[in-house]
C-alpha positions in Angstrom: -12.4 -14.3 -37.4 -15.9 -15.5 -38.2 -16.0 -18.5 -40.5 -19.2 -19.5 -42.3 -19.4 -23.1 -43.7 -22.0 -23.2 -46.4 -23.1 -24.9 -49.6 -24.0 -24.1 -53.1 -27.4 -22.5 -53.7 -28.0 -22.1 -50.0 -30.6 -19.4 -49.4 -29.8 -19.1 -45.7 -26.1 -18.9 -46.4 -26.7 -16.0 -48.8 -29.0 -14.3 -46.2 -26.4 -14.5 -43.5 -23.6 -13.2 -45.8 -25.8 -10.3 -46.7 -26.6 -9.5 -43.0 -22.9 -9.6 -42.1 -21.8 -7.5 -45.1 -24.5 -4.9 -44.4 -23.3 -4.7 -40.8 -19.7 -4.4 -41.9 -18.7 -7.6 -40.1 -15.8 -9.4 -41.7 -16.0 -13.2 -42.2 -14.6 -16.0 -44.3 -17.0 -18.0 -46.3 -16.1 -21.6 -46.9 -18.2 -23.5 -49.6 -16.9 -27.1 -49.1 -19.6 -29.7 -48.7 -17.2 -32.3 -47.3 -16.0 -29.9 -44.6 -19.6 -28.8 -43.9 -20.7 -32.5 -43.5 -17.8 -33.3 -41.1 -18.5 -30.3 -38.9 -22.3 -30.9 -39.0 -21.9 -34.5 -37.9 -19.4 -33.7 -35.2 -21.4 -30.7 -33.8 -24.8 -32.2 -34.4 -25.9 -29.3 -36.5 -28.0 -30.5 -39.4 -28.6 -27.3 -41.4 -26.4 -24.9 -43.3 -24.9 -22.5 -42.7 -22.7 -23.4 -39.7 -20.9 -20.5 -38.1 -17.6 -20.8 -36.3 -17.1 -18.0 -33.8 -14.8 -17.7 -30.8 -14.0 -21.4 -31.1 -17.6 -22.5 -31.0 -20.0 -23.6 -33.7 -23.5 -22.2 -34.2 -26.5 -22.5 -36.4 -27.4 -19.3 -38.2 -30.1 -18.4 -35.7 -28.1 -19.1 -32.6 -25.2 -17.1 -34.0 -27.3 -14.1 -34.7 -28.6 -14.3 -31.1 -25.0 -14.6 -29.8 -23.9 -11.4 -31.6 -26.9 -9.3 -30.9 
């Protein structure tokens, strides 16, 4: 399952959710700023959303490239 870690009022988070919904791709959206910060720090990703896919973490752009 794809997990998206996002934050409140995040334009890119909304954009990614819309793209996945429009493509019929199932995902879990997690809006937890503490969890987002922990993952961001550990994975050295400093922008939301962070996508967890196949055990790896991606920025929105790198995830969209991965699933092309």
